N, C-alpha and C positions, 0 to 999 in steps of 0.2 A: 769646085765648091761654088755655091750660089753667091751672088752679089750681096754684100752687106751695106745697108744704107739706113740712116735714121729717117723716120717718117717726116720729121721737120724738113729734111733736105729734099725729099721727094715732093713735099708740098711746095717748096720754093720753086722747084723745077716745073711743077704743074702750072703754077700761076704764070710764070714767064711764057710757057708754051701755049697756054689757053687765052692769054690776054688779047691776042690778035683775033681769035675766033669769037670772043665775046666782048664787044666794045662797051657793054654796060657794066663790066666788072671794074670796080674801083677798090683799091687796097689802102687801108689805114693802119698805121703802126704807132706804138707808143715808145719811140726812141730805142727800139730793139731789133731793127731790121737785119742786123748781122747775125742775131741769134735766132730770130723767127724765120729767117731765110726769105724774107720779102725783098731783100736787096736786089735780087735779079729782076723782079718785076719793076722795081723803082728805076733801075738803070734803063730798062727797055721801054717803059711807059711812064716817064716822069710826070706827065700832065695828069695821070690818073692815080698817082701815089701821094699820100698825105701823111707826113710825119707830124703827129699831134703832140709830141713830147711826152714827158712823164705825167700824163693827165688822162688816165684810162677812162674815168667817168665822162670827161668831156668828149673823148674819142667815140665812146659808145653813143652818146647823144648826137654827135655830128653824123655818124653813120645812119642813125635812125632817120634824121632829117633828109639825108641824101637818098635814102630808099624811097621816100615819097615822091621823088622826081623821076622814078623809073630806073634808077641805077641799082646795081647789085653790090653793096659794100661787104667786104670781108675785113673785120677788125682783128688786129694781131697784137698779142702780148703774152707774157707767161700766164699759165693757167691760174696761178695764185692771184694774179691781178685781174684776169678776165672774169673768173668766177668768184673771186673774193672781193677785191677793192671796188669793182664796178658792178657788183651783184644787183644793187638797187636799180641802177640804170638799165642793166640788161633786162631785169624783170619788168620794170615800169615803162621804159621807153621803147623797148623792142618786143618783149613778150606780151605785155598787156594789150597793145594795139595790133599785135600780130604782124609786125613789119618784116620785110624781106631782107633780113640781115643775117650773115653767118658770122658768129663769134668764134674766133680761133684761139684756143689755149695751148700754147707750146710748153715744153718742159713739164709735162704732167707726170705725177707719180713719183715713187721713191728712186727711180733710176736716174733722176737728176743728180743723185749722189752727193758730191762734195758741197753742193749749195746748201744742204742741210735743211733743218725742220721748217724754217721760215719760207723756203721756196719749194719744198716738196709738197705739192698740192695733191692730197689724196681724196679730197671731198668734192672736187669739181663735177664729177659725173653725177653724184647724188644731188648736188645743188641745181645743176642744169636740168636734170630729169624732173625735178619738182615744179618747174615753171610750166604752166599749162600751154600746150601747143608747141613746145620746144622739141625739135628733133635733135637727138644726141648720137654722134657718130665717133667711133674709136677704131680707126683702121689698124690692121695688124702688120702690114709691111709696106714697102715703098710703092709697089705696083698697085696695091689696093688703095693707098692714099691718093694716087693720081686719079683713079676711077672715082673716088669719093669727092674730090675737088670739083670735077666736072659735073657730077650729079648734084652737088650743092649749088653750083652756079645756076643750074636749071631749076632747082627746087624753089617753090614759093612758100615763104614763111620763115619764122625764126629757126635758127639751127646753131648747134654748138659742135665744133670739130676739135677733137683732142689729139695732140701729137706729142711725141717724146724726143728726147735728145739721144737716147741709146740706139746705137746701130744694130739692126737685126737682119737675118737672112731673108731675102726675097724668095717667096715660093708660090704665091697665088697665081703668078703668070704661067705656071706649069700645071695647074690643076685642070683636069679634063672637064670641059663644060662650065668652067668658072664664069660667072656673070655677076657684076656688082649691081645691086638694086637696093635703094634705101628701104629699110623696113623688112628686108628679107635676108635671113642668115644663110650661110654657106656650109654645107656638109663637106668638110675637108676629107674625112674618111669615115667609112661605115663601121659599125660594131654592134655587138648584141648584148654585152654584159654590163656596160656602164656608158654613160654619155658625159663628155667633158664639154661644157659650153664656155667659151672664152672670148675675150676681146683684147685688142691691142697686142703688145708683145707677148702676152700669155698664150696666144694661139700657137705660136711656134713652140713654146714650152709644152703645150698640150700634145702636140704631135710627137715631141721627144718622149713624153710620158707614155703615150700610146705605144710607141715602139718598144719601150722597156716592158710594158705590160704584156705585149704580144709575145715577148720572149718567155714569159711565164704562163702562156696559154690563156691570157685574159684578152677578150676582144673589146676594145674601147672605141666608141664613136667620138669624133671630134667635130664640133660645130664652131665656126667662126661667126660670132654674133657682133658684127661690126656696127650694127645699129642697135644701141641699147634702148633707145626710144624713137619711134614705136617698136616695141619688142615683137619679134616674129613668134607670136603665141602659138600658132599652128605647129610650127617646127618644134617648139619646146614640148608641147603636149604629145606630139608623135614620138619624140625621143623618150619621154618619160614612160609612155605606154609600152614601147617596144623594148627598152633596156631595163626599166624598173628602178633606176637610180641615176642621180645627176651629181656632177661636180661642176661648180662654176669657178672661173679663174680670171682675176683682173688685177691690174697694177693700181689699185685704189682701195678705198674703204669698202668692205663687203656690205656694210650697212648702207642701204639706199642706192647702191650702185647696181651692177649687173647681177650680182648674187642676190641682192634684195629683190630686184625685179622678177627674177626667176622663181625665188621662194614665194613671193606674194602670189604669183600666178598659180603655181602648183598647189598652194594651200587652199585655193578656191575651186580648182577644177579637177583635181586628182592627185592627192598627196603621195609622194614617193620620197625616199631618203634623199636629202640634198646636203652636200658638204661644200663649204665655200672657202676658196683659197684667195687670200688678199690681205690687206692691212687691217688690223683690228684695234680700234679705240686707243690709238697712241699717235704721237707726233713722230715726224721723221728724225733721222740721225745723219750725221756727216760720214762719208766714206765713199769708196769707189761704187759705181753703179752695181757691180756684181756683189760687193760686200753687203750693201744695203738691201738688195733684193733677197739675198740669202738670209739676212738677219730677220726679215719679215716673212720668210717662208714663201716668197713669190718665185718659185722655182719649179722645174719639171719634176724634181724628186718629191716635192710636197704634193703636187698634183697626183703623182703616182700613188703616194701614201693615202691620200684622201679618196682616191678611186677604190682602193682595196677596202677602206673603211666603209664607203658607201655600199659596196657589194655585200659586205658582211652584215650590214644593217637590214638588207632586204631578205637575207636568208632566213 
């Protein structure tokens, strides 16, 4: 069985591993280093770690200032605070001047589970995507997260990196020809009847759905769209043209997120049926991660159902 690891844990490992290679990397946290997994970097490089306390807006502005000196700051807190409480500072102090800061939102989406509605940030992808010039990255597993961290250290400009608490199987390290590149989606498997475009933990669900569909004679293509912005438009257009229908899947609101981005693109360049799997116009609920994901239909079974619906719409 493949290793299971939360993307936040892989992120913490990556920071500690890459700190020596990139001396310009500095890490800021808002009193959550044990949860965001920046504690490993803090222990290894205490002179480059800054605990700003429960002051997310201040942390964001400190990082903005540090970036103007040639440093590469990564700010860390829960997605609800990174994209919610500090939104104005991210927009005006990092996005508007186009500064070289990566904002990291941990515990994104409903899989936070027991933390409930106040901490289940489903709108962060949409909020960050709307900031001009902001790169938005949602890795699907631990291996991809580590590749994303290094890519973002080298990236110039504002970026948002989303991670979750839910542990999922690592599989991208076994994909033939896999290569992580910002702004370029990865075709996890080919297919001809329908394409599932997913990000985050939903990529693994999409693979499960494709397996189930294959048993019924349905050929499903699966695309790992780890970079929601800039969207790999060429890959989306190709998939739409070749399979004739699309399903998107994300652990977030479908409005404004990956589903919104794909639907917006295809409405302009070549409409095909698009079905979106994700959270819809409602706040979160408390429960185990599995219970909450099932409640909102963020599951492999729902992806399979929507794939069949999309195929029926093109017939």
